[in-house]
C-alpha positions in Angstrom: -29.8 65.7 -83.1 -33.3 66.9 -82.0 -34.0 67.1 -78.3 -36.3 64.3 -77.1 -39.0 64.3 -74.4 -39.4 60.8 -73.0 -42.9 60.2 -71.8 -43.2 57.3 -69.4 -46.6 55.6 -70.1 -48.7 53.7 -67.6 -51.8 51.6 -67.9 -54.0 54.6 -67.1 -55.2 56.4 -70.2 -56.0 59.6 -68.4 -52.5 59.9 -67.0 -50.9 59.2 -70.4 -53.1 61.9 -72.0 -52.0 64.4 -69.4 -48.3 63.6 -70.0 -48.6 63.7 -73.8 -50.5 67.1 -73.4 -47.5 68.5 -71.5 -45.1 67.1 -74.1 -47.2 68.7 -76.9 -47.7 72.2 -75.5 -45.0 72.8 -73.0 -42.2 71.0 -74.9 -43.3 71.6 -78.5 -39.7 71.9 -79.7 -38.8 68.4 -78.5 -39.4 65.1 -80.3 -41.9 63.1 -78.2 -41.2 59.4 -77.4 -44.0 57.6 -75.5 -42.4 54.5 -73.9 -43.4 51.7 -71.6 -40.6 51.5 -69.1 -41.4 49.4 -66.0 -39.4 48.3 -63.0 -38.6 44.6 -63.0 -40.2 44.4 -59.6 -42.0 46.9 -57.3 -41.3 44.9 -54.2 -39.8 47.0 -51.4 -36.8 44.8 -51.1 -35.5 45.8 -54.5 -35.6 49.6 -54.0 -32.3 49.9 -52.2 -30.8 48.1 -55.2 -32.3 50.6 -57.6 -30.9 53.5 -55.6 -27.4 51.8 -55.7 -27.7 51.5 -59.5 -28.7 55.2 -59.7 -25.6 56.1 -57.6 -23.3 54.0 -59.7 -24.7 55.4 -63.0 -24.3 58.9 -61.7 -20.6 58.2 -60.9 -19.6 56.4 -64.1 -21.9 58.2 -66.6 -24.8 56.9 -68.6 -22.8 56.2 -71.9 -20.7 53.4 -70.5 -21.7 49.8 -71.4 -21.7 48.9 -67.8 -24.1 51.7 -67.0 -26.5 50.5 -69.6 -26.1 46.9 -68.2 -27.0 48.2 -64.7 -30.3 49.6 -66.0 -31.2 46.2 -67.5 -31.0 44.8 -64.0 -33.7 47.2 -62.9 -35.9 47.9 -65.9 -37.8 45.7 -68.3 -37.4 48.1 -71.2 -34.8 50.9 -71.5 -36.5 53.0 -74.2 -34.4 55.3 -76.4 -30.9 56.4 -75.5 -30.9 59.4 -73.2 -28.9 62.6 -74.1 -28.0 65.5 -71.9 -30.5 67.8 -73.6 -33.5 65.4 -73.2 -36.4 65.6 -70.8 -38.0 62.6 -69.0 -41.6 63.2 -68.1 -43.5 61.0 -65.5 -46.4 60.9 -63.2 -47.3 58.8 -60.1 -45.0 57.0 -57.6 -44.4 53.8 -59.6 -42.6 55.9 -62.3 -40.4 58.2 -60.3 -37.7 55.5 -59.9 -37.7 54.5 -63.7 -37.4 58.2 -64.5 -34.4 58.6 -62.1 -32.8 55.4 -63.5 -33.0 56.6 -67.1 -31.6 60.1 -66.2 -28.8 58.9 -63.9 -25.4 59.7 -65.3 -26.6 62.2 -67.8 -27.7 65.9 -67.6 -31.2 65.0 -68.8 -34.0 66.8 -67.0 -36.7 65.0 -65.0 -40.2 66.5 -64.9 -42.6 64.9 -62.5 -46.3 65.5 -61.9 -47.3 65.2 -58.2 -45.4 64.4 -55.0 -42.4 62.0 -55.2 -42.3 59.4 -52.5 -38.8 58.0 -52.8 -36.6 60.9 -53.7 -36.3 64.5 -52.4 -37.5 67.4 -54.5 -34.0 68.5 -55.5 -33.6 65.3 -57.5 -36.2 66.6 -60.0 -35.7 69.4 -62.4 -39.4 70.3 -62.4 -42.2 69.3 -60.0 -45.8 70.0 -61.3 -48.6 70.6 -58.8 -52.3 70.3 -59.5 -55.4 70.2 -57.2 -55.5 66.4 -57.8 -51.7 65.9 -57.4 -50.5 68.6 -54.9 -46.8 68.9 -54.2 -44.7 71.4 -52.2 -42.2 72.8 -53.1 -43.1 72.9 -56.8 -41.9 74.6 -59.9 -45.2 74.8 -61.8 -48.7 75.1 -60.3 -51.7 74.3 -62.5 -55.4 74.8 -61.6 -56.5 71.8 -63.6 -55.0 68.6 -64.9 -53.3 69.1 -68.3 -55.8 68.5 -71.2 -55.2 67.7 -74.8 -57.4 70.6 -75.9 -56.7 74.1 -74.9 -58.8 77.3 -74.6 -57.3 78.4 -77.9 -58.3 75.1 -79.6 -61.8 75.6 -78.2 -62.1 79.2 -79.6 -60.9 78.1 -83.0 -63.2 75.1 -83.0 -66.2 77.1 -81.9 -66.0 79.3 -85.0 -67.1 76.3 -87.1 -70.1 75.4 -84.8 -73.3 76.8 -86.3 -75.4 76.4 -83.2 -74.6 76.4 -79.5 -77.2 78.7 -77.9 -79.9 76.9 -76.0 -77.9 73.7 -76.1 -76.7 72.2 -72.8 -74.1 69.4 -72.8 -74.1 66.3 -70.6 -70.9 64.3 -70.6 -71.4 61.0 -68.8 -68.8 58.9 -67.2 -69.6 55.9 -65.0 -68.5 53.7 -62.2 -65.0 54.5 -60.8 -63.3 54.5 -57.4 -65.8 56.1 -55.0 -68.5 56.4 -57.7 -71.2 53.8 -58.3 -74.2 54.5 -60.5 -77.3 52.3 -60.5 -80.3 52.3 -62.9 -82.4 54.4 -60.5 -79.7 57.1 -60.4 -79.5 57.2 -64.2 -83.3 57.3 -64.6 -83.7 60.1 -62.0 -80.9 62.1 -63.8 -82.5 61.6 -67.3 -86.0 62.5 -66.0 -84.7 65.7 -64.3 -82.8 66.6 -67.5 -86.0 66.3 -69.5 -87.8 68.6 -67.0 -84.9 71.2 -67.2 -85.2 71.2 -71.0 -88.8 72.1 -70.8 -88.3 74.6 -68.0 -85.5 76.5 -69.7 -86.4 75.8 -73.4 -83.1 74.1 -74.1 -82.0 71.0 -75.9 -79.6 68.4 -74.6 -76.4 67.1 -76.2 -75.7 63.9 -74.4 -72.4 61.9 -74.8 -71.7 58.6 -73.0 -68.3 57.0 -72.4 -66.9 53.4 -72.1 -67.8 53.4 -68.3 -71.4 54.5 -68.8 -72.6 51.1 -69.9 -75.4 49.8 -72.2 -78.1 49.8 -69.4 -77.6 53.5 -68.8 -77.6 54.2 -72.5 -80.9 52.4 -72.9 -82.4 54.6 -70.1 -81.4 57.8 -71.9 -82.6 56.5 -75.2 -86.0 55.8 -73.6 -86.3 59.2 -72.0 -84.9 61.0 -75.0 -86.1 59.2 -78.2 -84.7 60.3 -81.5 -87.3 63.0 -82.3 -87.6 64.2 -78.8 -88.0 68.1 -78.8 -85.7 68.1 -75.7 -82.8 66.3 -77.5 -80.2 67.9 -79.8 -78.0 64.8 -80.0 -77.4 61.5 -78.1 -74.0 60.0 -78.7 -73.7 56.4 -77.4 -70.3 54.8 -77.0 -71.9 51.4 -76.9 -73.3 52.0 -80.4 -69.9 52.9 -81.7 -70.9 56.5 -82.0 -68.1 59.0 -81.4 -67.8 62.8 -80.9 -64.8 64.4 -79.3 -65.1 66.3 -76.0 -64.0 69.4 -77.9 -66.9 69.0 -80.3 -69.3 68.6 -77.4 -68.0 71.5 -75.5 -67.9 73.8 -78.5 -71.6 73.0 -79.2 -72.8 73.7 -75.6 -73.4 77.0 -73.8 -73.6 75.1 -70.5 -72.0 71.8 -69.7 -72.7 69.1 -67.1 -70.0 66.5 -66.4 -70.1 63.5 -64.1 -67.5 64.1 -61.4 -65.9 60.6 -61.7 -63.9 61.9 -64.7 -61.2 64.4 -63.7 -60.3 64.8 -67.4 -63.8 65.9 -68.3 -63.9 68.3 -65.4 -60.6 69.8 -66.5 -61.6 70.0 -70.2 -64.8 71.9 -69.3 -63.2 74.3 -66.9 -60.3 75.0 -69.2 -62.7 76.0 -72.0 -64.3 78.5 -69.7 -67.9 77.2 -70.1 -70.3 77.3 -67.1 -69.7 73.8 -65.7 -71.8 71.7 -63.3 -70.1 68.6 -61.9 -72.6 66.0 -60.7 -72.1 62.8 -58.6 -74.3 60.1 -57.2 -76.0 60.8 -53.8 -73.8 58.3 -52.1 -70.2 58.8 -53.1 -66.9 57.5 -51.6 -63.7 59.6 -51.6 -61.7 59.8 -54.8 -58.3 61.5 -54.3 -58.1 62.5 -58.0 -61.5 64.0 -58.7 -62.8 65.3 -55.4 -59.9 67.8 -54.6 -60.2 69.1 -58.2 -63.9 69.6 -58.2 -63.8 71.1 -54.7 -61.1 73.5 -55.6 -63.1 74.8 -58.6 -66.4 74.9 -56.7 -64.7 77.2 -54.2 -63.3 79.4 -57.0 -66.7 79.6 -58.7 -65.4 78.0 -62.0 -67.9 75.2 -61.5 -70.7 74.2 -59.2 -70.9 70.8 -57.5 -74.0 68.9 -56.7 -75.5 65.4 -56.5 -77.3 64.2 -59.6 -80.7 64.3 -57.8 -80.2 68.1 -57.1 -80.2 69.4 -60.6 -84.0 69.7 -60.8 -84.1 72.3 -58.0 -81.1 74.4 -58.8 -81.3 77.9 -60.4 -78.7 77.6 -63.1 -79.4 80.9 -64.8 -79.0 82.7 -61.5 -75.6 81.0 -60.8 -74.4 81.7 -64.3 -75.2 85.4 -63.9 -74.0 85.9 -60.3 -71.9 83.0 -59.2 -69.9 81.7 -62.2 -66.3 82.9 -62.5 -64.6 81.5 -65.5 -60.9 80.5 -65.3 -58.7 83.4 -66.4 -55.9 81.3 -67.8 -55.9 77.9 -69.5 -53.3 75.4 -68.1 -51.0 76.0 -71.0 -51.1 79.8 -70.4 -50.5 79.2 -66.7 -47.5 77.0 -67.5 -46.0 79.5 -70.0 -46.5 82.4 -67.5 -44.7 80.7 -64.7 -41.8 79.6 -66.9 -41.4 83.1 -68.1 -41.4 84.5 -64.5 -38.6 82.2 -63.3 
């Protein structure tokens, strides 16, 4: 029977992609199973019961019918049967208890991204730390969030790209926790981008996302009409136009990403492209994106700025003297640390 990696899915697309990326690259010889396993209740009063169930399952073993029944008291969905050789992969506090419930009574490994809140570190086979999800002690430390594309994917993809010089990418997110963009912010950004294109003789590849919104897309369409000499391509999510992040990165010699998306920041940094993360002038704290962007700004793998500062920044100078590309993609970092243990 092939070993399984059980990926506990949440309602957050970004987290799910990170977990599936780990399953794909770090556990490539395992059969992936993405499952929706939820606690019947997250009320504090039930957590002592969950710990009792974990203790009982650990004592009697996971194969007994009574052990399986115990988990039905705690979980809405049990997922596939767990074997001793399996790995359970989870992220964020709501999923550490389901992971422990599934593993209890077996020798299955539990791999968790971030800091557990309800169990000590020794209850996990592997704890993964990132700038966005720090944890001490840990088994694996990554400099970015896991991404679905790797530096190797980028290199292979770029071979098929005919043109990338003098093309700068702009990957646009949108409103999120701590980030609020208004029409004035988008217009200022688009206008400054147009000025930069004329100043540096470049063209823009602009890609929007579900959070960007129709109003913002209309602003960029107005500033960069179809035959604009400053535009290479405008991909609007609202018009059902699609282009993968890997396509956009492979086509760009420099890339700008809005800082509201930790995934886009991680994708760009992992591909070792000069990266500029931009944010609105007034921004609240986002515990996922700000530590990540700050970490890489300090390393020189990207530069942070507000969206209204791009018009006055000397990008060629920073690229020549300040930019320090990441030396290892997250998959290479993972592999190196596993080999050293």
